[in-house]
C-alpha positions as CSV (number, residue, x, y, z in Angstrom):
1,M,41.3,-16.8,-57.8
2,S,41.3,-14.8,-61.2
3,A,38.6,-14.6,-63.8
4,S,38.8,-15.7,-67.7
5,A,36.3,-14.9,-70.0
6,V,35.1,-17.8,-72.4
7,S,32.7,-17.3,-75.6
8,S,30.6,-20.4,-75.6
9,A,27.5,-18.7,-77.7
10,P,25.8,-20.0,-80.6
11,A,25.7,-17.6,-84.2
12,G,23.6,-14.4,-83.4
13,A,23.6,-14.4,-79.7
14,A,26.2,-12.6,-77.4
15,V,26.6,-14.7,-74.4
16,R,29.8,-13.7,-72.0
17,E,30.7,-16.9,-69.4
18,V,32.9,-16.1,-67.0
19,V,35.1,-18.9,-65.5
20,L,36.5,-18.6,-61.9
21,E,40.3,-20.4,-61.5
22,P,43.0,-20.3,-59.2
23,A,46.0,-18.4,-59.9
24,H,49.6,-19.1,-59.2
25,G,53.0,-17.0,-58.8
26,W,52.7,-13.8,-59.1
27,A,49.6,-13.9,-60.8
28,A,47.8,-14.4,-57.4
29,L,48.5,-10.5,-56.6
30,N,46.0,-9.6,-59.2
31,L,46.5,-5.7,-58.9
32,R,43.9,-5.6,-61.5
33,E,40.8,-7.1,-59.9
34,L,41.6,-5.3,-57.0
35,W,40.8,-1.8,-58.8
36,D,38.1,-3.4,-60.2
37,Y,36.4,-3.6,-56.9
38,R,37.5,-0.7,-55.8
39,D,33.8,0.5,-55.1
40,L,33.3,-2.4,-52.6
41,L,35.9,-1.5,-50.9
42,Y,35.0,2.0,-50.3
43,F,31.6,0.2,-49.4
44,L,32.9,-2.1,-46.9
45,A,35.1,0.8,-45.0
46,W,32.0,3.1,-44.8
47,R,30.2,-0.3,-43.5
48,D,33.0,-0.9,-40.9
49,I,32.9,2.7,-39.4
50,K,29.1,2.9,-39.5
51,G,28.9,-0.6,-37.7
52,R,31.6,-0.5,-35.3
53,Y,30.3,1.3,-32.8
54,Q,26.6,1.1,-33.5
55,Q,25.2,-1.2,-30.2
56,M,27.8,1.1,-28.0
57,A,26.4,3.6,-25.3
58,L,29.0,6.0,-25.7
59,G,29.4,5.3,-29.9
60,P,31.8,6.9,-31.9
61,L,33.4,8.5,-28.5
62,W,35.3,5.3,-28.2
63,I,37.5,6.7,-31.1
64,V,39.0,9.1,-28.7
65,I,38.5,7.5,-25.3
66,Q,40.8,4.3,-26.3
67,P,44.0,6.2,-26.6
68,L,43.3,8.9,-24.4
69,M,42.7,6.2,-21.5
70,S,46.0,4.6,-22.6
71,M,47.7,7.8,-22.7
72,V,46.1,8.8,-18.9
73,L,47.2,4.8,-18.1
74,Y,50.8,5.5,-19.3
75,T,51.9,8.8,-18.3
76,V,50.3,8.0,-14.4
77,V,52.8,4.8,-14.6
78,F,55.5,5.3,-16.4
79,G,55.8,9.3,-16.6
80,V,54.7,10.2,-12.7
81,I,55.7,7.0,-11.2
82,A,58.5,5.4,-13.3
83,H,60.3,8.9,-14.4
84,L,60.7,7.5,-17.7
85,P,62.5,10.3,-19.8
86,S,60.4,11.6,-22.5
87,E,62.5,13.7,-24.5
88,N,62.1,17.5,-22.6
89,Q,58.9,17.1,-23.7
90,P,55.4,16.8,-21.6
91,Y,54.8,12.9,-21.1
92,A,51.0,13.2,-21.7
93,V,51.8,14.5,-25.4
94,F,55.0,12.6,-25.8
95,A,53.1,8.9,-25.3
96,Y,49.8,10.2,-27.4
97,A,52.0,11.0,-30.4
98,A,53.2,7.6,-30.1
99,L,50.2,5.8,-29.6
100,L,48.5,7.2,-32.8
101,P,50.4,5.3,-35.2
102,W,50.7,2.2,-33.0
103,G,46.9,1.9,-32.7
104,F,46.9,2.1,-36.7
105,F,49.3,-0.6,-37.0
106,S,47.9,-2.7,-34.1
107,D,44.1,-2.8,-35.7
108,A,45.5,-3.5,-39.2
109,V,47.3,-6.2,-37.7
110,A,44.2,-7.7,-35.9
111,S,41.8,-6.9,-38.8
112,A,43.7,-8.7,-41.1
113,A,44.3,-11.8,-38.6
114,N,40.7,-12.0,-38.3
115,C,39.2,-11.0,-41.5
116,F,38.5,-14.7,-42.4
117,V,36.7,-15.6,-39.3
118,E,34.3,-12.2,-38.7
119,N,33.5,-12.5,-42.1
120,R,32.4,-15.9,-42.8
121,G,29.2,-15.2,-43.6
122,I,29.9,-13.1,-46.5
123,M,32.5,-14.8,-48.1
124,A,30.4,-17.8,-48.4
125,K,27.9,-16.2,-50.7
126,V,29.4,-14.1,-52.8
127,Y,33.2,-13.9,-54.9
128,F,35.3,-10.7,-54.3
129,P,39.1,-10.3,-53.8
130,R,39.4,-11.5,-50.0
131,L,42.1,-8.8,-49.5
132,L,39.8,-6.2,-49.7
133,L,38.5,-6.8,-46.0
134,P,41.9,-5.9,-44.2
135,M,42.1,-3.2,-46.6
136,A,38.8,-1.8,-45.8
137,R,39.4,-2.2,-42.5
138,M,42.7,-0.3,-42.2
139,L,41.0,2.5,-44.4
140,S,38.3,3.0,-41.8
141,G,41.2,2.9,-39.3
142,L,42.2,6.3,-41.0
143,A,39.0,7.8,-40.0
144,D,39.6,6.9,-36.7
145,L,43.1,8.2,-36.9
146,G,42.3,11.3,-37.9
147,I,39.5,12.1,-35.4
148,S,41.9,10.9,-32.8
149,F,44.5,13.2,-33.8
150,L,42.1,16.6,-33.6
151,I,42.8,15.7,-30.0
152,L,46.8,15.8,-30.4
153,V,46.4,19.0,-31.9
154,A,44.3,20.5,-29.2
155,M,47.0,19.1,-27.2
156,L,49.7,20.5,-28.9
157,V,48.0,23.8,-28.5
158,G,47.3,23.7,-25.0
159,Y,50.9,22.8,-24.1
160,G,52.4,25.6,-26.6
161,I,54.1,23.3,-28.9
162,R,54.9,23.9,-32.5
163,P,55.2,21.3,-35.0
164,N,58.3,20.7,-37.4
165,W,55.9,21.9,-40.4
166,G,58.5,20.2,-42.6
167,G,58.1,17.0,-41.0
168,V,54.3,17.1,-40.9
169,V,54.6,16.3,-44.7
170,V,56.3,13.1,-44.0
171,L,53.6,11.8,-41.8
172,P,51.5,9.9,-44.6
173,V,54.5,8.2,-45.5
174,L,54.9,7.0,-41.8
175,L,51.6,5.9,-41.7
176,L,51.8,3.9,-44.8
177,I,55.1,2.1,-43.6
178,A,53.1,1.2,-40.3
179,G,49.8,0.3,-42.4
180,I,52.2,-1.8,-44.3
181,S,53.8,-3.7,-41.6
182,G,50.5,-4.4,-40.1
183,L,48.8,-5.9,-42.8
184,A,51.8,-8.0,-43.4
185,V,52.1,-9.4,-40.2
186,G,48.3,-10.1,-40.1
187,L,48.0,-11.6,-43.4
188,W,50.3,-14.8,-42.2
189,F,48.2,-14.9,-39.0
190,S,44.9,-15.1,-41.3
191,G,45.1,-18.4,-42.2
192,I,46.4,-19.9,-39.0
193,V,43.5,-17.8,-36.8
194,A,40.9,-19.3,-39.0
195,R,42.0,-23.0,-38.6
196,F,42.9,-22.3,-35.1
197,R,40.7,-19.7,-33.1
198,D,43.1,-19.7,-29.8
199,F,45.8,-18.5,-31.9
200,G,44.1,-15.5,-32.0
201,Q,44.7,-14.9,-28.3
202,V,48.5,-15.9,-29.2
203,A,48.9,-13.3,-31.9
204,G,47.5,-10.7,-29.5
205,Y,50.3,-11.2,-26.8
206,L,53.0,-11.3,-29.5
207,V,51.6,-7.6,-30.9
208,R,51.6,-6.6,-27.1
209,A,55.2,-7.5,-26.8
210,W,56.2,-5.8,-30.0
211,M,54.6,-2.9,-28.3
212,Y,57.0,-3.1,-25.4
213,A,60.1,-3.3,-28.1
214,T,58.7,-0.1,-29.8
215,P,59.6,2.8,-28.1
216,V,55.8,4.0,-27.6
217,V,56.1,4.8,-23.6
218,Y,59.4,5.3,-23.3
219,S,62.3,7.2,-25.1
220,M,65.2,5.6,-27.3
221,E,67.4,7.5,-24.7
222,V,67.0,4.4,-22.4
223,I,68.2,2.1,-25.0
224,P,72.2,1.5,-24.8
225,E,74.0,3.2,-27.9
226,Q,75.2,-0.1,-29.3
227,W,72.2,-1.7,-29.5
228,R,70.2,1.0,-31.1
229,T,70.8,0.5,-34.8
230,L,69.4,-3.3,-34.0
231,Y,66.7,-1.7,-32.4
232,Q,65.8,0.8,-35.4
233,L,65.3,-2.5,-37.5
234,N,61.9,-2.5,-35.9
235,P,60.1,-0.3,-38.4
236,L,57.7,1.1,-35.6
237,T,60.5,2.6,-34.3
238,G,61.1,4.6,-36.7
239,V,57.5,5.5,-37.6
240,V,56.9,6.3,-33.6
241,Q,60.2,8.4,-33.4
242,G,59.3,9.8,-36.8
243,F,55.9,11.0,-35.3
244,R,57.5,12.8,-32.3
245,W,60.0,14.4,-34.6
246,A,57.6,16.0,-36.7
247,L,55.0,16.7,-34.0
248,L,57.4,17.6,-31.1
249,G,60.8,18.5,-32.6
250,A,61.9,14.9,-30.8
251,Q,65.3,13.3,-32.1
252,A,64.4,12.6,-35.4
253,P,64.9,8.6,-36.5
254,N,68.0,6.9,-38.5
255,W,66.2,7.4,-42.0
256,G,68.2,5.1,-43.7
257,V,67.9,1.9,-41.3
258,L,64.3,3.0,-41.3
259,A,64.4,2.6,-45.3
260,V,65.9,-0.9,-44.9
261,A,62.9,-1.7,-41.9
262,A,60.3,-1.0,-44.5
263,S,62.0,-2.5,-47.1
264,M,62.0,-5.9,-45.1
265,M,58.6,-5.1,-44.3
266,V,57.4,-4.6,-48.2
267,V,58.9,-8.4,-48.8
268,V,57.1,-9.9,-45.7
269,F,54.0,-7.8,-47.1
270,V,54.3,-9.3,-50.8
271,G,54.7,-12.9,-49.1
272,G,51.6,-12.4,-46.7
273,V,49.8,-11.1,-49.8
274,L,50.9,-14.4,-51.7
275,Y,50.1,-16.7,-48.8
276,F,46.4,-15.1,-48.1
277,R,45.3,-15.6,-51.5
278,R,46.8,-18.8,-51.5
279,T,44.8,-20.1,-48.2
280,E,41.5,-18.0,-49.6
281,R,40.6,-20.4,-51.8
282,S,39.7,-23.0,-49.2
283,I,39.3,-21.1,-46.1
284,V,35.6,-20.8,-46.1
285,D,35.1,-24.5,-45.2
286,V,37.8,-24.2,-42.4
287,A,36.2,-20.7,-40.9
C-alpha cells in the first residue's frame, strides 16, 4: 500500500486527507514508508523481546538453554559417537559456533513465514507496513544472539582459543547475509502458510533438511572435493564457515562463491518482498 495526500478543504480551512491505494512494480517496496514507521519497528521488536518468554518458568534463560542443549546433543551424537572431524577444534565449540548463525537464520525464516498468522489481530485493526513484523522479530533475534554469543566467548576462553580478530570484523556482514537469506525464504512462505496452515509444518521440515545440507554439525572435510564449490552456493555454508574462521581459526570460506550466493539471495529477497507486499493487501481476510 502507498499513501498519497489529497487536499479537499474549503477556503480558509486546512484539512489533509490521506488516501491509501495499492502500489505496483518497484514502488511496492516503498522503503521510505518503512523509514517513516521506524519507531513502530523498535516498539514491535521490544514487545517481542519482552513477551517471548513471559509465561515460561525459566524465562529468558531459554535464550541460552536452546543452543546449549542442541550443542550437547550434537556433541554426543556426532562428536563422541560418530567421531566426525572438527578441523582440530573441540567439537563442542565447533558446533556451537555454527549453531548461533544457523539459529538466527532459521528464526528469521519462521518469523517471516508465520507473521500473517501470528499477527492477524493487529493487522485487522490498523494499517502499518506489514514488513515491519518479520523485521522486528529479526531485530529481537539479534538480542538473543548477543546473549548466546557471551556463552561462546566463555567457551573460547575456557578452551584457550584465540579468535582471528581481523575476521571478527566480518561477523556483522555474515549475520546480514544470514538474516537476508532467512527473510528471503520466509517471505515467500508467508502467503502460502496463511492460506494453508499445514504448510508451516512442511516449511519446518525443509529448513531442517537445509540444516543438514549446511556444515553445522560436520566439517567441510567430509564433502568430496569435486562437490565443494557447488555445495558452497548455499549461502549458509559460507556464513557458518566464516564464523568458524573468525572465531576458531578454521578454514576460511570461499569468499568469491559466498559473494555469488549472497547476490542470489538478495535477488530472492527482493522478489520475496514484492510478493509479500502484493499478498498483504488481501491476506487479512484469509488469515
